[in-house]
C-alpha positions in Angstrom: 139.0 200.0 128.8 139.4 199.0 125.1 142.8 199.5 123.7 143.3 201.5 120.3 145.4 199.4 117.9 146.0 200.5 114.3 146.5 197.7 112.0 150.1 197.6 112.0 150.4 197.3 115.7 147.8 194.5 115.7 150.1 192.6 113.2 153.1 192.9 115.1 151.4 191.7 118.5 149.7 188.8 116.7 153.6 187.9 115.1 154.6 188.4 118.6 152.1 186.2 120.7 152.1 183.4 117.9 155.2 183.4 115.9 158.1 184.6 117.7 159.8 181.3 119.3 163.2 182.3 120.0 164.9 182.5 123.5 164.8 186.2 123.8 161.1 186.5 123.0 160.5 183.4 125.0 161.9 185.0 128.0 160.1 188.2 127.7 156.7 185.9 127.1 157.7 184.4 130.7 158.4 188.0 132.1 155.1 189.1 130.9 153.1 186.3 132.7 154.9 186.7 135.6 157.5 183.8 135.6 160.7 186.1 134.9 163.9 185.5 136.7 164.3 182.1 136.9 165.2 181.2 133.4 162.0 180.1 132.2 161.1 180.3 128.7 157.5 180.2 127.3 156.8 179.5 123.6 154.0 181.2 121.7 150.4 179.7 122.3 151.4 178.3 126.0 148.6 178.6 128.2 149.6 178.6 131.6 147.0 178.8 134.6 148.5 177.8 137.6 147.4 179.3 141.2 151.0 180.1 142.3 153.8 180.9 139.7 156.2 179.8 142.3 155.3 176.2 141.3 157.4 176.3 138.3 161.1 175.8 139.2 164.1 177.3 137.5 165.6 176.5 133.9 162.2 175.6 132.5 161.1 175.5 128.8 157.3 175.3 128.0 156.6 174.5 124.2 154.5 175.8 121.5 150.6 175.7 122.4 151.1 173.7 125.7 148.2 173.9 128.1 149.2 174.0 131.8 146.2 174.1 134.1 145.2 173.6 137.9 147.5 172.7 140.7 150.4 171.7 138.7 154.1 172.0 140.1 156.9 171.9 137.6 160.4 171.0 139.1 163.7 172.5 138.0 165.4 171.9 134.5 162.4 170.6 132.8 161.6 170.7 128.9 158.1 170.5 128.0 157.6 169.9 124.3 154.8 171.5 122.1 151.4 170.6 122.3 151.6 169.1 125.6 148.2 169.0 128.2 148.8 169.1 132.0 145.3 169.5 133.2 144.9 168.6 137.2 141.7 168.5 138.6 138.6 166.6 137.7 135.1 167.2 136.5 132.4 164.8 138.1 129.2 163.5 136.5 126.2 165.2 138.4 122.9 163.0 138.2 120.8 166.2 139.3 121.8 167.4 136.2 122.7 164.9 133.7 126.2 166.1 132.8 129.6 166.7 134.1 128.7 170.4 135.2 130.9 172.1 137.5 134.5 171.6 139.3 133.8 169.6 142.2 135.7 169.1 145.4 138.6 166.1 144.3 138.0 162.4 145.9 141.9 162.7 146.6 144.9 164.6 145.2 144.3 165.8 141.7 147.4 167.9 141.6 150.4 167.0 139.1 154.1 167.1 139.9 156.4 167.1 137.3 160.0 165.7 139.0 163.4 168.1 138.5 165.1 167.0 135.1 161.9 165.8 133.2 161.6 165.7 129.0 158.2 165.7 128.1 158.2 165.2 124.2 155.6 166.5 121.9 151.9 166.0 122.4 152.1 164.4 126.0 149.2 164.2 128.1 149.3 164.3 131.7 146.5 163.6 134.1 145.4 164.6 137.3 147.1 162.9 140.5 150.2 162.0 138.5 153.5 162.5 140.4 156.4 161.9 138.1 159.7 161.1 139.4 162.9 162.7 138.7 164.3 162.9 135.1 161.6 161.0 133.4 161.6 160.9 129.7 158.2 160.8 128.3 157.9 159.7 124.9 155.9 161.5 122.2 152.2 161.2 122.1 152.1 159.5 125.6 149.3 160.0 128.0 150.5 159.5 131.6 147.8 158.3 134.1 149.8 157.2 136.9 152.8 158.3 138.6 156.4 157.4 137.9 159.4 156.3 139.2 162.6 158.2 138.8 164.7 157.8 136.0 161.6 156.0 133.8 161.2 156.0 130.1 157.3 156.3 129.5 155.7 155.5 126.4 152.2 155.0 125.1 148.3 155.2 125.6 148.1 154.7 129.0 151.8 155.3 129.2 154.2 152.3 130.6 157.5 152.4 131.3 159.4 150.8 128.5 163.0 151.9 129.8 165.3 153.6 132.3 168.1 156.1 132.1 171.4 155.4 133.9 171.7 158.0 136.1 175.5 157.8 136.5 175.9 157.7 132.7 172.9 159.3 131.1 172.4 155.9 128.9 169.1 154.9 127.9 168.3 151.1 129.0 165.4 149.9 126.7 163.3 147.0 128.0 162.7 145.3 124.7 166.8 145.1 123.8 167.3 143.4 127.3 164.6 140.6 126.3 166.0 140.6 123.0 169.4 139.6 124.5 167.9 137.2 126.9 166.1 135.2 124.3 
């Protein structure tokens, strides 16, 4: 059934859906999408298409225009920046049709798991099959194609471990600085 909206109501709805990036509206947005009650905040433009809402832990922020699709699990205390993409699953080339036609049964586990305490900075892409360890820092623009250990700092395309986080102090340990000290 179509909803009749006047121009003013449409303007308010459009602003709310696309411009209202603040804790109160982000919590309301999470509630409207069925993720309420666990301190989940969803920024404007984020698209979340997962089979089970319980796959997102508590105290999670999902940034502006982020896309989460498929069999994705997000742990507790996770920060996902703007314009990230977490797309589980895969398409296969179908010789009969000559294109990557329909979703097919995966050859393996194409799910994505984001461990507790992770931070995915802006424009991070996580591909199907990745299991991210606890408290990872994934640097802006990284493309994570392989699973990561706990407390890893990952960067690049494809992402490689460039450092680690000391779990007792929170200090970042950059591998390039260690090499320079040893040279």
